[in-house]
C-alpha atoms as one frame of an Amber mdcrd trajectory, in Angstrom:
protein
 -13.626   5.067 -34.372 -13.768   2.521 -31.504 -11.555  -0.077 -33.353  -8.709
   3.069 -33.701  -8.853   3.524 -29.965  -8.100  -0.099 -29.271  -5.552  -0.144
 -31.785  -3.969   2.914 -30.088  -4.363   1.754 -26.857  -1.038  -0.420 -26.420
   0.767   2.297 -27.717  -0.395   4.607 -24.524   1.058   1.989 -22.039   3.655
   3.320 -19.687   5.098   1.763 -16.956   4.568   2.037 -13.352   4.393   0.809
  -9.661   1.548   0.329  -7.176   1.951   1.960  -3.542  -1.322   1.918  -2.419
  -2.069   2.761   1.556  -4.412  -0.246   2.598  -5.447  -1.006   6.259  -4.543
  -4.564   7.535  -7.066  -7.180   6.376  -8.814  -7.515   9.606  -9.877  -3.775
   9.572 -11.698  -4.272   6.204 -14.642  -5.097   8.083 -14.772  -2.212  10.346
 -17.698  -0.185   9.605 -18.022   3.050  12.245 -21.204   4.036  13.569 -23.290
   6.029  11.143 -22.553   9.878  10.839 -19.176   8.944  12.842 -15.284   9.940
  11.580 -12.720   7.176  12.766  -8.840   9.219  11.699  -5.629   7.253  12.623
  -2.132   6.843  11.837  -0.300   3.983  10.076   3.466   3.679  10.401   5.033
   0.560   8.605   8.686  -0.368   8.443  10.431  -3.315   6.698  13.851  -4.470
   5.402  15.213  -6.678   2.803  18.456  -8.508   2.174  17.747 -10.767  -0.618
  15.502 -10.551  -3.447  14.547 -12.759  -6.199  14.038 -11.797 -10.040  13.604
 -13.841 -12.924  13.579 -17.217 -10.881  16.843 -15.967  -9.530  18.048 -15.382
  -5.869  20.098 -12.423  -5.328  21.954 -11.486  -2.107  21.751  -7.411  -1.696
  22.889  -7.283   1.575  26.110  -4.874   1.907  28.076  -4.234   4.972  29.343
  -1.311   6.568  30.731  -0.339   9.777  29.709  -3.370  11.723  26.105  -3.375
  10.198  24.410  -5.071   7.713  22.274  -2.419   5.153  19.643  -4.077   2.317
  16.976  -2.432   1.317  14.984  -0.221   3.882  11.222   0.706   3.218   9.118
   3.357   5.721   6.152   4.677   4.820   3.374   6.077   6.963  -0.322   7.532
   6.294  -3.483   8.849   7.687  -6.890   6.376   7.510  -9.992   8.349   7.600
 -13.337   6.478   7.623 -16.570   7.647   8.021 -19.923   5.780   8.605 -22.502
   6.424   5.791 -24.796   4.179   8.035 -24.891   1.028   9.833 -23.797  -1.072
   7.198 -21.462   1.300   4.658 -18.413   3.019   5.577 -16.161   5.215   2.781
 -12.697   5.378   3.637  -9.735   7.385   2.513  -5.859   6.619   3.226  -3.267
   9.443   2.067   0.946   9.080   2.839   4.146   8.841   2.347   7.104   6.740
   1.891  10.601   6.803   1.906  13.184   3.691   0.667  17.149   3.318   1.231
  19.291   1.366  -0.370  23.194   0.448  -0.991  23.304  -2.614  -3.350  22.326
  -0.956  -6.447  24.802   2.278  -6.139  28.119   2.500  -7.469  30.906   2.080
  -4.342  27.611   1.162  -2.391  27.080   4.579  -1.538  24.008   5.665   0.260
  21.228   6.278  -1.860  17.295   7.182  -0.930  14.015   8.459  -2.319  10.941
  10.215  -0.803   7.304  10.148  -2.372   4.071  10.032  -1.903   1.924   6.742
  -1.641  -0.609   6.516  -4.328  -4.235   7.581  -2.205  -6.767   5.196  -1.738
 -10.734   5.768  -2.133 -13.179   3.409  -1.109 -16.338   2.312   0.455 -16.863
  -1.008   2.180 -20.059  -2.922   3.646 -20.920  -5.106   6.596 -22.945  -7.788
   5.631 -24.717  -8.006   9.075 -25.184  -5.783  12.334 -25.806  -8.967  14.711
 -23.054  -9.343  16.844 -21.100 -12.472  15.920 -21.764 -12.650  12.567 -19.331
 -13.179   9.192 -18.175 -10.722   7.165 -18.299 -11.717   3.156 -14.876 -11.555
   2.031 -13.887  -9.377  -1.019 -16.597  -6.623  -0.361 -14.254  -3.864   0.418
 -12.322  -2.968  -2.245
């Protein structure tokens, strides 16, 4: 039975992408005091005028009305942390994103899409409660 699952597994794969809301790396070491909730909101914006695919460089900049357009990404999410004790915290991030582009559409017409970001649920550990001690890398997610 298990061998049948292994044989069938490649046929069950689908194409997908990942867009997980994730706090900046430096914040991963923060652990709120035990019993405390911390709620934050993050907004990020980026633009791209070139891209690389299969080792090739592509210019995707479109000029219109005296402006440069490329791929515009905006995303925002809520980040909730809860201090389990002085060393452990649980966190949850939920948000949305929008992407706009022109270069991939006929006649360079404005196109966009809006959607939910992948939800992130995790736990973090602080290696020590002493001030000035270092946090072990890779212990967050």
